[in-house]
Backbone as CSV, one residue per row, in Angstrom:
resi,resn,N_x,N_y,N_z,CA_x,CA_y,CA_z,C_x,C_y,C_z
1,MET,-24.404,9.789,-29.290,-24.037,8.677,-28.411,-24.809,7.423,-28.810
2,THR,-24.143,6.347,-28.749,-24.799,5.079,-29.031,-25.285,4.480,-27.724
3,PRO,-26.165,3.525,-27.778,-26.648,2.898,-26.544,-25.536,2.242,-25.724
4,HIS,-24.451,1.865,-26.399,-23.358,1.226,-25.664,-22.561,2.228,-24.832
5,ASP,-22.675,3.535,-25.153,-21.941,4.550,-24.418,-22.610,4.903,-23.088
6,GLN,-23.871,4.545,-22.945,-24.600,4.866,-21.720,-24.738,3.593,-20.885
7,ARG,-24.655,3.767,-19.586,-24.751,2.610,-18.688,-25.803,2.840,-17.619
8,ASP,-27.007,3.033,-18.012,-28.121,3.192,-17.067,-27.842,4.263,-16.025
9,GLY,-27.107,5.281,-16.356,-26.844,6.376,-15.440,-25.816,6.075,-14.362
10,ALA,-25.291,4.878,-14.336,-24.314,4.514,-13.312,-22.918,4.527,-13.920
11,GLY,-22.017,5.240,-13.276,-20.633,5.269,-13.730,-19.769,4.439,-12.804
12,GLU,-18.566,4.197,-13.236,-17.648,3.436,-12.403,-17.145,4.310,-11.267
13,GLN,-17.100,3.742,-10.084,-16.651,4.489,-8.915,-15.132,4.456,-8.833
14,ILE,-14.566,5.532,-8.356,-13.123,5.613,-8.152,-12.836,5.237,-6.706
15,HIS,-11.932,4.296,-6.533,-11.571,3.848,-5.179,-10.191,4.391,-4.827
16,LEU,-10.113,5.079,-3.712,-8.841,5.565,-3.193,-8.594,4.918,-1.838
17,PRO,-7.367,4.490,-1.570,-7.094,3.904,-0.256,-7.176,4.963,0.830
18,GLY,-7.453,4.528,2.024,-7.544,5.439,3.159,-6.166,5.935,3.586
19,PRO,-6.141,6.970,4.388,-4.862,7.496,4.864,-4.171,6.486,5.788
20,THR,-2.863,6.408,5.671,-2.095,5.462,6.479,-0.665,5.972,6.648
21,LEU,-0.032,5.547,7.717,1.363,5.897,7.979,2.321,4.776,7.585
22,VAL,1.806,3.704,7.019,2.639,2.557,6.672,3.747,2.930,5.691
23,PRO,3.486,3.684,4.618,4.595,4.052,3.719,5.671,4.883,4.421
24,PHE,5.275,5.724,5.350,6.244,6.515,6.112,7.175,5.611,6.907
25,PHE,6.603,4.616,7.595,7.424,3.719,8.393,8.292,2.820,7.510
26,ALA,7.822,2.492,6.318,8.664,1.746,5.378,9.876,2.584,4.989
27,ALA,9.655,3.871,4.751,10.761,4.767,4.426,11.722,4.910,5.608
28,VAL,11.193,4.941,6.820,12.045,5.005,8.017,12.901,3.743,8.111
29,GLY,12.318,2.591,7.822,13.072,1.348,7.847,14.192,1.338,6.818
30,ILE,13.901,1.815,5.613,14.928,1.876,4.569,16.037,2.849,4.976
31,ALA,15.655,4.013,5.478,16.647,5.008,5.879,17.510,4.493,7.023
32,THR,16.911,3.820,7.976,17.661,3.268,9.105,18.664,2.221,8.620
33,ALA,18.236,1.371,7.694,19.139,0.350,7.166,20.285,0.988,6.394
34,LEU,20.017,2.020,5.627,21.076,2.685,4.862,22.071,3.397,5.777
35,VAL,21.569,4.061,6.807,22.471,4.705,7.768,23.275,3.640,8.510
36,GLY,22.661,2.503,8.745,23.357,1.410,9.415,24.532,0.872,8.634
37,LEU,24.518,1.037,7.312,25.670,0.603,6.520,26.925,1.369,6.902
38,ILE,26.742,2.579,7.396,27.880,3.397,7.818,28.175,3.204,9.304
39,LEU,27.142,3.153,10.130,27.330,3.137,11.580,27.555,1.743,12.166
40,SER,26.570,0.875,11.996,26.646,-0.436,12.640,25.660,-1.384,11.968
41,TRP,26.011,-2.668,11.977,25.116,-3.674,11.403,23.828,-3.824,12.207
42,TRP,23.838,-3.390,13.467,22.612,-3.448,14.268,21.534,-2.546,13.669
43,PHE,21.942,-1.396,13.145,20.979,-0.497,12.511,20.446,-1.096,11.212
44,VAL,21.292,-1.805,10.509,20.842,-2.477,9.281,19.768,-3.510,9.639
45,ALA,20.020,-4.275,10.686,19.053,-5.290,11.114,17.755,-4.641,11.596
46,LEU,17.875,-3.568,12.378,16.684,-2.870,12.862,15.870,-2.308,11.698
47,GLY,16.538,-1.673,10.753,15.843,-1.140,9.580,15.192,-2.233,8.757
48,GLY,15.866,-3.372,8.638,15.285,-4.501,7.912,14.046,-5.048,8.584
49,VAL,14.080,-5.123,9.905,12.910,-5.609,10.650,11.745,-4.626,10.506
50,ILE,12.028,-3.340,10.631,10.975,-2.330,10.456,10.380,-2.430,9.058
51,LEU,11.238,-2.552,8.057,10.769,-2.648,6.672,9.956,-3.919,6.449
52,LEU,10.398,-5.029,6.976,9.676,-6.291,6.820,8.286,-6.217,7.446
53,ILE,8.194,-5.656,8.637,6.900,-5.534,9.317,5.962,-4.614,8.533
54,THR,6.483,-3.476,8.085,5.609,-2.521,7.390,5.178,-3.033,6.021
55,VAL,6.061,-3.708,5.303,5.671,-4.248,3.994,4.627,-5.344,4.164
56,THR,4.789,-6.181,5.180,3.788,-7.217,5.457,2.434,-6.581,5.779
57,ARG,2.450,-5.548,6.601,1.215,-4.847,6.955,0.602,-4.174,5.733
58,TRP,1.446,-3.562,4.901,0.994,-2.863,3.703,0.313,-3.836,2.739
59,ILE,0.921,-4.995,2.525,0.332,-6.000,1.637,-1.003,-6.473,2.193
60,GLY,-1.084,-6.683,3.498,-2.350,-7.087,4.114,-3.430,-6.032,3.952
61,ASP,-3.070,-4.764,4.112,-4.040,-3.681,3.937,-4.554,-3.621,2.504
62,VAL,-3.657,-3.792,1.538,-4.064,-3.756,0.127,-4.964,-4.940,-0.196
63,ARG,-4.626,-6.097,0.328,-5.481,-7.270,0.078,-6.874,-7.074,0.672
64,ASN,-6.960,-6.476,1.857,-8.270,-6.204,2.462,-9.044,-5.178,1.652
65,ASP,-8.356,-4.152,1.147,-9.016,-3.153,0.304,-9.575,-3.784,-0.965
66,ILE,-8.782,-4.623,-1.597,-9.233,-5.268,-2.832,-10.403,-6.203,-2.549
67,ALA,-10.371,-6.904,-1.444,-11.455,-7.822,-1.093,-12.756,-7.077,-0.813
68,SER,-12.657,-5.814,-0.377,-13.875,-5.069,-0.054,-14.494,-4.373,-1.265
69,LEU,-13.829,-4.414,-2.406,-14.370,-3.783,-3.616,-15.536,-4.603,-4.152
70,PRO,-16.497,-3.938,-4.804,-17.607,-4.693,-5.402,-17.081,-5.575,-6.542
71,THR,-17.679,-6.736,-6.683,-17.206,-7.684,-7.684,-17.932,-7.572,-9.019
72,GLU,-19.011,-6.805,-9.072,-19.773,-6.668,-10.325,-19.037,-5.781,-11.308
73,ARG,-18.868,-6.284,-12.503,-18.294,-5.513,-13.619,-19.260,-5.601,-14.780
74,HIS,-19.466,-4.474,-15.449,-20.358,-4.467,-16.622,-19.551,-4.562,-17.866
């Protein structure tokens, strides 16, 4: 090993997002909108609203996760 292969005993940490139900509700919104194509335009609108809310929330959660990561890079 060369000195460049070692980093003072510190390795890069792996970051995993926390558990959330947001992707589930996004899928519910998509499914509701697709079923609405057959049943009624009201279901399409409801599914679109559910999807819009969950995607907005999902993007906000990801931005908060990224902001909380350490900024030091070696």
